[in-house]
C-alpha positions in Angstrom: 12.6 7.5 14.0 14.1 4.4 12.0 14.3 3.5 8.4 13.1 0.1 7.2 16.6 -1.4 7.2 18.0 0.0 10.3 20.0 3.4 10.6 20.2 6.3 12.7 17.5 6.7 15.5 16.5 10.1 16.6 15.7 10.2 20.5 14.3 13.2 22.0 13.1 12.8 25.8 10.2 15.4 26.5 9.6 16.6 30.2 7.1 13.9 31.0 9.4 11.0 30.7 11.7 10.1 34.0 15.1 9.0 33.7 14.4 5.3 34.2 11.9 4.9 31.5 14.3 7.1 29.3 17.1 4.7 29.8 15.0 1.7 29.2 13.8 3.1 25.9 17.3 4.1 24.9 18.6 0.5 25.6 15.7 -1.3 23.6 16.3 1.2 20.5 20.1 0.7 20.6 19.7 -3.1 19.6 18.1 -2.0 16.2 20.2 1.3 15.5 22.5 3.8 16.4 21.0 6.4 18.9 21.3 10.0 18.2 19.9 12.2 21.2 18.6 15.6 19.9 16.7 18.7 21.2 13.1 19.3 20.3 14.2 22.5 18.1 16.6 20.1 16.0 14.2 17.4 15.2 13.2 18.7 12.0 16.6 19.4 10.7 17.9 15.9 11.9 14.8 14.2 10.4 15.7 15.8 7.1 18.9 14.0 7.1 17.7 10.8 8.4 14.5 10.1 6.9 14.2 12.3 3.8 17.7 12.1 2.3 18.0 8.4 1.3 14.9 8.9 -1.1 16.3 12.2 -2.2 19.8 11.0 -3.0 18.2 8.0 -4.6 16.1 10.2 -7.0 19.0 12.2 -7.9 20.9 9.2 -9.1 18.1 7.8 -10.9 17.6 10.9 -12.7 21.3 11.3 -13.5 21.1 7.4 -14.6 17.9 8.4 -16.7 19.9 10.9 -18.6 22.6 8.9 -19.4 20.5 6.0 -20.6 19.0 8.4 -23.0 22.4 9.9 -24.0 24.6 6.9 -24.2 21.9 4.0 -23.9 23.6 2.4 -21.0 22.0 -0.6 -19.4 19.9 0.5 -16.0 20.8 -2.6 -14.2 24.5 -2.5 -14.6 24.4 1.3 -13.8 22.6 0.8 -10.7 25.0 -2.2 -9.7 28.1 0.3 -10.1 26.2 3.1 -8.5 25.7 0.7 -5.2 29.4 -0.3 -5.2 30.4 3.5 -5.3 28.0 4.5 -2.6 29.6 1.6 -0.3 32.9 3.0 -0.9 31.9 6.6 -0.4 30.5 5.8 2.9 33.7 4.5 3.9 35.6 7.6 2.8 33.0 10.0 4.3 33.3 8.0 7.6 37.3 8.7 7.7 37.8 12.0 5.8 34.4 13.6 5.8 33.6 16.1 3.1 37.4 16.4 2.4 36.9 13.9 -0.3 35.3 16.2 -2.6 38.7 18.1 -3.2 40.7 14.8 -3.3 38.4 13.3 -6.0 37.7 16.5 -8.0 41.0 17.1 -10.1 41.4 20.8 -10.8 40.6 21.4 -14.4 39.1 17.7 -14.6 35.6 16.2 -15.6 34.5 16.0 -12.0 35.3 19.7 -11.2 32.8 20.8 -14.1 30.0 19.0 -12.6 30.8 20.2 -9.2 30.8 23.8 -10.5 27.3 23.2 -12.1 26.2 22.1 -8.6 27.6 25.1 -7.0 25.7 27.4 -9.5 22.4 25.7 -8.3 23.3 25.3 -4.6 21.6 28.8 -3.9 18.0 28.2 -5.1 17.6 24.3 -5.5 19.0 23.2 -2.0 17.4 26.2 -0.2 14.2 25.6 -1.9 14.1 22.0 -1.3 15.1 22.3 2.4 12.4 24.9 3.2 9.7 23.1 1.4 10.6 20.1 3.6 10.8 21.6 6.7 7.4 23.4 5.9 5.9 20.0 5.2 7.3 18.5 8.3 5.5 21.2 10.4 2.2 20.7 8.6 2.5 16.8 9.0 3.0 17.6 13.0 0.0 19.8 13.1 -2.2 17.3 11.5 -0.7 14.5 13.8 -1.8 16.7 16.7 -5.4 17.1 15.7 -6.4 14.1 13.7 -8.1 12.3 16.8 -8.9 9.2 14.7 -10.1 11.1 11.6 -9.4 10.2 8.3 -7.5 13.3 6.7 -7.2 14.2 2.7 -4.6 16.7 2.3 -5.0 19.1 5.4 -8.6 18.3 5.5 -10.5 16.4 7.9 -12.8 13.7 5.8 -15.3 13.8 8.6 -15.8 17.6 8.5 -15.8 17.3 4.7 -18.7 14.9 4.9 -20.7 17.1 7.4 -20.1 20.5 5.2 -20.9 19.2 1.9 -23.1 16.2 2.6 -23.0 12.6 1.4 -22.4 10.9 -0.8 -19.4 12.7 -1.6 -16.4 12.1 -4.0 -13.4 13.9 -2.9 -10.4 13.9 -5.3 -6.8 14.9 -4.2 -5.0 17.1 -6.6 -1.4 16.3 -5.4 -1.9 12.9 -5.7 -2.8 13.1 -9.4 0.3 15.0 -10.0 2.5 12.7 -8.2 1.0 9.6 -10.3 1.8 11.7 -13.5 5.4 12.3 -12.3 5.8 8.5 -11.3 4.8 7.3 -14.9 6.6 10.0 -16.8 9.7 9.5 -14.9 9.6 5.9 -15.2 9.7 5.9 -19.0 13.0 7.2 -20.0 12.1 7.1 -23.7 11.8 10.3 -25.7 9.6 11.8 -27.4 6.8 10.6 -25.5 3.1 11.3 -24.8 1.0 10.3 -21.8 -2.6 10.5 -22.9 -5.0 10.9 -19.9 -8.0 8.4 -20.6 -10.6 11.1 -20.2 -13.7 8.5 -19.9 -12.1 7.6 -16.4 -12.9 10.6 -14.9 -14.0 13.9 -17.2 -14.2 16.7 -14.5 -12.7 19.9 -15.7 -10.8 20.6 -12.6 -9.0 17.4 -12.9 -8.1 17.8 -16.5 -6.6 21.3 -15.8 -4.3 19.8 -13.2 -3.2 17.2 -15.8 -2.8 19.6 -18.6 -0.6 21.7 -16.3 1.5 18.5 -15.7 2.1 18.2 -19.5 -0.4 15.4 -20.1 -2.1 14.8 -23.5 -5.8 13.5 -23.9 -7.4 10.4 -25.0 -10.9 10.8 -26.3 -13.5 8.7 -27.0 -16.1 10.7 -28.6 -16.7 14.2 -29.9 -18.3 15.3 -26.8 -14.8 14.3 -24.9 -12.7 15.8 -27.4 -14.7 19.0 -27.4 -14.4 19.1 -23.6 -10.5 18.6 -23.6 -10.2 21.6 -26.2 -12.6 23.8 -23.9 -10.3 23.0 -21.0 -7.1 24.0 -23.0 -5.8 21.0 -24.7 -4.7 21.8 -28.3 -5.4 19.8 -31.0 -2.0 18.3 -31.3 -2.5 17.0 -27.9 -5.7 15.0 -28.3 -5.7 11.6 -29.8 -9.1 10.0 -30.6 -9.7 6.3 -30.6 -13.3 4.9 -30.7 -15.7 2.7 -32.7 -19.0 3.0 -34.8 -18.4 7.0 -35.7 -21.3 8.7 -37.4 -20.9 10.3 -40.5 -21.9 13.6 -38.8 -19.0 13.1 -36.3 -16.6 12.0 -38.9 -17.1 15.0 -40.9 -16.7 17.3 -37.8 -13.4 15.4 -36.8 -12.1 16.0 -40.4 -12.8 19.7 -40.0 -11.2 20.1 -36.6 -8.2 18.2 -37.9 -8.3 15.5 -35.4 -5.9 12.6 -35.1 -8.0 9.6 -35.2 -6.9 5.9 -34.7 -9.6 4.3 -36.6 -11.1 1.0 -35.5 -12.2 -0.4 -39.1 -11.9 -0.3 -42.7 -15.1 1.0 -43.2 -14.9 4.0 -41.2 -11.6 4.9 -43.0 -13.4 4.6 -46.4 -16.0 6.8 -45.1 -13.4 9.3 -43.9 -11.7 9.1 -47.2 -14.5 10.1 -49.2 -15.1 13.1 -46.5 -11.7 14.6 -46.5 -11.6 14.3 -50.4 -15.0 16.0 -50.6 -14.0 18.8 -48.3 -10.3 18.9 -49.7 -9.0 18.5 -46.2 -5.2 18.9 -45.7 -5.1 16.6 -42.8 -4.2 13.2 -44.4 -2.7 11.5 -41.7 -4.6 8.7 -39.9 -3.6 6.0 -37.2 -5.2 2.5 -36.8 -6.4 0.3 -34.0 -5.0 -3.1 -34.3 -7.2 -6.1 -33.7 -5.5 -7.9 -30.4 -5.5 -11.8 -30.8 -6.3 -13.4 -27.5 -4.0 -16.2 -28.5 -1.2 -13.6 -29.0 -1.7 -12.2 -25.3 -2.9 -15.6 -23.8 -5.9 -15.0 -21.7 -5.7 -11.3 -21.6 -7.1 -9.3 -24.4 -9.5 -6.5 -25.5 -11.5 -9.1 -27.4 -11.6 -11.5 -24.6 -15.1 -10.7 -23.2 -17.0 -12.6 -26.2 -14.4 -14.3 -28.6 -17.3 -15.7 -31.0 -17.7 -12.0 -32.4 -14.8 -10.0 -31.1 -14.9 -6.4 -32.6 -12.4 -4.2 -31.6 -9.7 -3.3 -34.2 -8.4 -4.1 -37.7 -7.0 -7.3 -38.1 -3.3 -8.1 -39.7 -4.8 -9.9 -42.3 -6.6 -7.0 -43.8 -3.5 -4.8 -43.8 -2.9 -5.2 -47.5 -6.5 -4.0 -48.2 -6.0 -1.3 -45.8 -3.0 0.0 -47.6 -4.8 -0.1 -50.9 -7.6 2.1 -49.5 -5.3 4.4 -47.9 -3.6 5.1 -51.2 -6.7 5.2 -53.0 -7.8 8.3 -50.9 -4.4 9.6 -50.3 -4.4 8.9 -46.7 -1.1 8.3 -44.8 -1.1 5.8 -42.0 1.1 7.0 -39.4 0.5 5.3 -36.1 -0.6 2.0 -34.6 -2.7 1.6 -31.4 -3.5 -1.4 -29.4 -5.4 -2.1 -26.3 -5.1 -5.0 -23.9 -7.5 -5.2 -20.8 -8.7 -3.1 -17.8 -6.9 -2.7 -14.5 -4.1 -5.0 -15.5 -1.3 -5.5 -12.7 0.7 -8.2 -14.4 3.6 -6.9 -16.4 3.8 -9.9 -18.8 0.8 -9.6 -21.1 1.9 -5.6 -21.6 5.4 -7.0 -22.8 3.8 -9.4 -25.4 1.4 -6.6 -26.4 4.5 -4.0 -26.8 6.2 -6.5 -29.2 3.0 -7.3 -31.1 2.3 -3.8 -31.8 6.0 -2.9 -33.0 5.8 -5.9 -35.3 2.5 -4.3 -36.6 4.0 -1.0 -37.2 7.1 -2.3 -39.2 4.4 -3.1 -41.8 3.8 0.8 -42.4 6.8 2.9 -43.8 5.3 6.1 -42.5 4.8 5.3 -39.0 5.3 8.3 -36.7 4.1 6.8 -33.4 3.2 3.7 -31.5 0.6 3.9 -29.2 0.6 1.2 -26.7 -2.9 1.7 -25.2 -4.0 1.3 -21.5 -5.4 -1.0 -19.1 -2.4 -0.2 -16.5 -4.0 -1.1 -13.0 -3.8 0.0 -9.6 -3.7 -2.6 -6.5 -7.0 -2.7 -4.8 -6.9 -6.0 -2.8 -4.7 -6.4 0.1 -2.7 -9.0 -1.5 -2.1 -7.0 -4.8 1.0 -5.2 -5.8 1.2 -1.9 -7.8 2.1 -1.9 -11.5 5.9 -2.0 -12.1 6.3 1.3 -14.1 10.1 1.1 -13.8 10.4 -2.5 -15.7 7.6 -1.3 -18.1 9.7 1.8 -18.9 12.8 -0.3 -19.5 11.1 -2.6 -21.9 9.8 0.4 -23.8 13.2 2.0 -23.9 14.8 -1.0 -25.5 11.7 -1.5 -27.9 11.7 2.3 -29.2 15.2 2.4 -29.5 14.5 -1.0 -31.9 11.8 1.1 -33.6 14.2 3.7 -34.1 17.0 1.7 -35.7 14.2 0.0 -38.0 12.7 3.3 -39.3 15.8 5.3 -39.0 14.3 8.0 -37.3 12.8 8.9 -33.8 9.2 7.5 -33.3 6.9 8.8 -30.8 6.0 6.6 -27.9 2.2 7.1 -26.5 0.2 5.5 -24.1 -3.3 6.1 -22.4 -3.2 5.8 -18.6 -6.6 6.4 -16.8 -7.1 4.7 -13.6 -3.5 4.9 -12.7 -3.4 8.6 -13.0 -6.7 9.2 -11.0 -7.9 5.9 -9.3 -6.3 6.3 -6.0 -6.9 9.8 -6.0 -10.6 9.7 -5.0 -12.2 8.7 -1.9 -16.0 8.2 -1.8 -17.3 9.3 1.7 -20.6 7.6 2.7 -22.9 7.9 5.9 -23.8 4.7 7.8 -27.8 4.7 7.8 -28.7 1.4 9.2 -27.0 -1.7 11.1 -28.9 -4.8 10.5 -28.3 -8.2 12.3 -28.9 -10.9 10.1 -28.1 -13.8 12.5 -24.9 -14.9 11.4 -23.8 -11.8 9.5 -23.9 -8.0 10.0 -25.2 -5.9 7.3 -24.2 -2.0 7.3 -26.3 0.1 5.2 -24.9 3.3 3.7 -26.2 6.2 1.8 -24.9 5.4 -1.6 -25.0 2.2 -3.9 -25.5 1.3 -7.3 -26.8 4.5 -8.5 -23.9 6.2 -7.1 -20.9 3.8 -7.3 -21.8 1.1 -9.7 -18.4 -0.6 -9.9 -18.9 -3.4 -7.1 -22.4 -4.1 -8.7 -21.1 -4.4 -12.2 -17.6 -6.1 -11.6 -18.7 -8.2 -8.7 -17.8 -6.8 -5.1 -15.3 -9.4 -4.3 -13.4 -9.8 -7.5 -13.0 -6.7 -10.3 -15.4 -4.2 -8.2 -13.4 -4.8 -4.9 -12.4 -1.5 -3.1 -10.7 -0.9 0.2 -13.1 0.7 2.8 -12.1 2.3 6.2 -13.9 4.2 8.7 -13.4 8.0 8.5 -14.2 8.9 11.8 -12.7 5.7 13.6 -9.5 5.8 11.7 -6.6 4.0 13.3 -9.1 2.2 15.9 -9.0 -1.5 16.3 -10.9 -3.5 13.5 -12.8 -5.8 15.8 -16.2 -6.4 13.8 -16.8 -8.0 10.2 -19.6 -6.2 8.2 -20.9 -6.4 4.8 -21.7 -3.1 3.4 -24.9 -2.7 1.3 -26.3 0.3 -0.6 -29.8 2.0 0.3 -31.7 0.8 -2.8 -34.1 -2.4 -3.2 -31.5 -4.1 -5.8 -30.8 -7.5 -4.3 -27.2 -7.3 -5.4 -26.4 -3.7 -4.0 -23.4 -5.0 -2.1 -20.5 -2.5 -1.7 -18.2 -5.0 0.1 -18.6 -8.4 2.0 -16.9 -9.5 5.1 -14.9 -6.4 6.0 -13.1 -6.0 9.2 -13.8 -2.6 10.6 -14.1 -0.9 13.9 -17.5 -1.4 15.9 -19.9 0.9 13.7 -22.8 3.0 14.8 -25.5 4.8 12.6 -24.1 8.4 11.7 -20.4 6.9 11.3 -18.8 7.6 8.0 -16.8 5.3 5.7 -14.4 6.2 3.2 -14.5 3.9 -0.1 -11.0 4.3 -1.3 -9.7 4.2 -4.9 -12.8 5.6 -6.6 -11.1 8.4 -8.7 -11.7 6.4 -11.6 -15.1 5.1 -13.2 -16.8 6.3 -10.0 -18.8 9.5 -10.4 -18.7 9.4 -14.3 -20.5 6.1 -14.1 -23.2 7.2 -11.5 -26.9 7.0 -12.8 -29.0 7.6 -9.5 -30.9 4.7 -10.2 -33.2 3.8 -8.7 -34.5 7.0 -7.3 -31.1 7.8 -5.6 -29.6 11.4 -5.2 -26.6 12.2 -6.9 -23.2 12.6 -5.1 -21.4 15.7 -4.6 -17.7 15.8 -5.8 -15.3 18.2 -4.8 -11.3 18.6 -5.3 -9.0 19.2 -2.5 -5.7 21.1 -4.2 -2.9 23.2 -2.9 -4.8 23.7 0.7 -8.0 24.7 -0.9 -11.4 23.0 -1.9 -13.1 23.1 -5.2 -16.7 22.3 -5.2 -17.3 20.6 -8.6 -20.6 19.2 -8.1 -22.8 19.8 -5.2 -24.3 16.9 -3.4 -28.1 16.7 -4.6 -30.7 17.7 -1.9 -34.1 16.4 -2.1 
């Protein structure tokens, strides 16, 4: 194998390759990297060093820098440059002296010796666990590679076998991917204290909520129903933030009784809530406010952009004075501000403007305990799109929250509400090809799902915001030599899932996989018009959990 920028190439020659071919391969590969001949029994161990170690060492250094950034507020870019220069020198020293440089650098009784001693204390468990885990995973990957036979795999499970066993249409969620996404976001934001509130509306299935609970996530609920679901799964009241609009008096009373933390969308609701808590003598007098995000402040991106003449979400800044008077009247304390930008945004720029806008709003309330920077963080769906830059976002937040600390003279809690970015790419919708129709200059592929099962392509347009990657689950890896337009099995004229996609030559009975459907997929299905409901399963830690059986007619 070879790394992206060159490096060592491990070469093992099996019994079926002759000397001439072996020499030819070795000569070709030597032009792009250094050849290291290994035995078959040594492949995993050396791969551990040549392929895994760059990322593992980089992750160690990143965590090291993050701690220093928190403790001493150093600059990430400057720290990275210093580390790169240090690693270049280290590589030269290792070439000449090997590991002898450790005692040479590590002065007895010095600072470095203290660090080495701490690492020595962990070497018996950490590095042993790390090595065993990687070697085990390598063994699993090898077995999968030997048996996949052009089938898509989700974890260790053959997607085609899942489709046959549980029936289609079938949503499959990958638990480890959810954990990976949470860790990525959590590590990218070095500021503490922070709370990552999962937007439960994206996918409210309890097994998924349980994974996020175990990861350390919090919850953002849009309704009393979602709040109670989160509590039932195991989230405490302190780990739930409620942000919604147009709440009924009945719901407000129950929220007051439960002591829920609410980000209010209107002054009118705050007045009703103030009357309720005064009447029931509730001790919970802390509230948050959802701020009206002006489109001109964020350029073209804003929650209120869809219909500007009657933009409705949030409390406007010019009403802050009135808001303070009402809060004082009912003995309410405004401890948080909340803002929301847009949906599935990949561009970092508008988020940075929103962050500054919300901090400026927060500075107008002396009792602030948290700033909730909302949601809208996207995932790449189209081939030319790049994933959201969480590292750059984290750097901006660190500087901003440090400014907030300095202004208020205390720690301020940082909150965000990612949804799609946690579960979106952890979901795959499996569907069976039911018909192939020749439409003269184009070919239609009919499948057993459509608007009633997966509504996003219909609502947000299949070539625009509703675009999703689609691959063949049973011809995975085969040459994509045909162009198809994929449609649902309903009479709706616009029931398109995808248009002009390159795929292998398809037949009735093949299985397609619609990717990145973990958010706003099954939760939006309606079964309209007369379609059966999709099944849902969770693949997690080598086990399958049935969430919802595929409906049988």
